[in-house]
Every structure is written in C-alpha cells, then in structure tokens.
N, C-alpha and C positions, 0 to 999 in steps of 0.2 A: 580521464581523471580517475585514478584508482586510489583506494586508501593505501596507507603505508603498509609495507610488508609485515609489520608486526601483527596484523590481523591474520592469523595463520590457519583459517578454515573458511569453508564456503559460507555463503549467505543464502539461507533458504527463506522463501516468501510464500505466504498463503494468501490467495485472492478471495475476497468476499464481496459479492454484489449486494448492496443494501437497497436496491430499487432503482437502478439506472436504466437508461434507454438502450444500453449495450454498445454505444459508440466507444466508450472507454475500453470495454472488453475486447473489441476488435483491435484496438491499438495495443493492448497488452499482449494479445496473441501475436500481433506483428512484431512486437519487441522481443519475443522469445524465438522467433524463426531463425533459420540459418543466416539470413542477411545480417543480423546483429549479433547472433550467437553469444548471449550473455553467459552461457554455461562454460565457455572457455575461461571466464574469470571466476567461476564458482558460484554464479548467481543462478538459482534454480527455483522453479515453482514446485511446491509440495502439495500433496493431497490431504494432509491433516494439519490442523493448527498446532497440534502437540509437537510437531517436528519443525515448526517455523521460528525464525528470528524476527521476521517483519510481517505485519498484517497489512496487505494492500487492499484498501477499501475503495469501491467505486459507487457512485450514486448517492442521492440524499437518503436519509434514513426514513423509510416508510414505517408506519405504525406496526405492521405485522413482522417487520424484520428487526425492530429495536432489541427485543429480548434475545434473539438469535445472535445479533452482533455482539452484545455484551457477553453472552455465553462463549462465543468463539474467542473474543478478546481474553477472557479469563483462562482459556485453555492453553494459550501461548506461554511457554516458560519464560521466566525472567532471566536476563533483561530482555524486554521486548520493545519494539518500536511499531508505530502505526504510520503508514503512508497513505494519504488521501489523494486519490487521482481524479482529476476532472473538476470542472466548475460546479457541477451539481452536488458533489460531496463536500465541497468547500463552502458553498453559500446557498445551496438549494437550486441554483441555476434557473432554468425555465420552469421548474416545478415549485419554486419557492412559495407560491400562494396556494398550493394544493391543500385541500382539507386532509389529505391522507399522510402528510409529512409530520415527523417528530423533529425535523430540523436537519441542519448539516451534521456531519460526522462528529465534529469537535464539541457538539453539545451533548453527545452520548458517551464517547470515549475520548481520552486524550490523544491528540494527533501531534506527531513529531516532524513530519515532512509533508509539505503541500506541493502537488504538481498541478498547476492550473492549466486550463485549456478545455475546449469543447469540440472534439476530444483532444487531449494532448497528443503530441507526436511521439512515436516510439522512442526517439532520442531523449525527449524530456522525461519520459517514464524511466528510462535507464539511468539518466542523470539523477533522478529522485532516489532510485534504489541505491546508487553509489553514495549519495548524501546520507541516506539512512545507514548504510554500511559504516561510513565514517563516524556517525554519531554512536552507533553500537560499539565501535572500537573504543571510543572515549569512555563509554559506560563500563566496558569490561576492563578498563585500565590499560589498554594497549598504548595510548599516547596521551599527552596532556592537552 
C-alpha cells in the first residue's frame, strides 16, 4: 500500500526514544534493513529533526525526556506528523505505574498515527509510516 503518485517526494522520518526498553528500536532497525528496504519507496531515517516530515516516537515519556521531546517536536518543519510506535508509547505499557513517567506520548505532543504492539512487527511499522505518508499528502493538498 503506497500513497498516490501525487506525493512527489521522499518521506523522511526522525526517531526519538522517549524512554523505552529498546524492543521497538530493534524492530525499527529491522524495518530499515535490506529485507524490507523502505528506501526504495523514498522512506528514510534522518539524523536531524529539522530534515524530517514524521517524528517516530517509541516508549513512554519519562520525566527527563519530556522537555527534549517537546523541543524535538518543535524543530520539525510544518506540516509535521507524529507516529507513536509500541504499546508503551501509546498507553505506558508495562511501565504505566512507574513514578518516573509523565504519561503516554499523546499527553505531551499530538499523535497522528499509532502502531500498537510490544514490540510491533517491522511490517506494522512500515504500514504506520505509509499511513503517515498518506496523511501528510492530504495535509499538503495532494489529494482529498
């Protein structure tokens, strides 16, 4: 499932770990390997939020990362989308009762796409990125 051809550029994503166990990171790395090769569709991880279209967030928001997450979110140019990957980022997961949490990601920044799972499979992560791509295309006026 790819967005319509009217979206005529690549989709760049920036990954931010807000306090996860690294299970989702392992699956994100698996999703960008040659087995899935998302770069053939123009999907690429970038090293700076200033170059990103989509912010990919993993993990619940721990107190020390809240300000950093907001700062990174504000550095992404408009229109921007946020994709929350994993159960911990969506609901707090196994960490939901921890004293050190400020809550799930959507209590700190707006989230556009949710990818559930603990950890989610690489296919689900790629599907989430494609869903974000389609939303971004609508935001930019590419289709109705």
